N, C-alpha and C positions, 0 to 999 in steps of 0.2 A: 504493499500500500504506500503510495507516494504521499509524503507529508509536506505541505507548503506553509512556510513561515514568512510572514510580512510584517515588518515594523512600520506603523503609520504614524506614530508620534513618539515622543520620548518616553511616554508612559503607557503606550498601547502596542500590543502585538497580536497579530491575528495567526491562528494556527488552524488550518483546514476549515476556515470560516467561523472559528470559535474565538471570541475576544478574551485576551488576558490583559489585565491592567495592573499598574503598580500602585499599591495603596499608600497611605500617608506614613506607614511604618516601613516603607521601601520593600515590601514583599510583593511578589508577583502572584496575582489571584486570578483564577479562571472563572468566568461568570457562567460557564457550562461545564459539564463533566468532560474531562479528557480521556481518551483511551490510553492504556499503559504506554503504547509506542509513541503517542503524541507527547505524553509527559516526558518521556526520556529524550526525545528529540528537542523539546523546548528547553530542558535542563542543559543539554549539550549547547544549544544555541545561546542561552544565557551565559553560560561559562565562557564560551569562545569569544563573546563579544564584551565581556567584563561587566555584565548587568547584575551580577549576583554580588551583594555587599553583605557579608555575614560579620 
């Protein structure tokens, strides 16, 4: 299954048509349930682009 990730704003990422936003605590939150493969690809994308701040 192909997974498409598009960042449309500093705090918004779309993954296969599902929106993921960064909340005020700097956490990325999906507004729809993601499939396990989508979660893994999103984590990879966030790490590769330095978007996870722990």
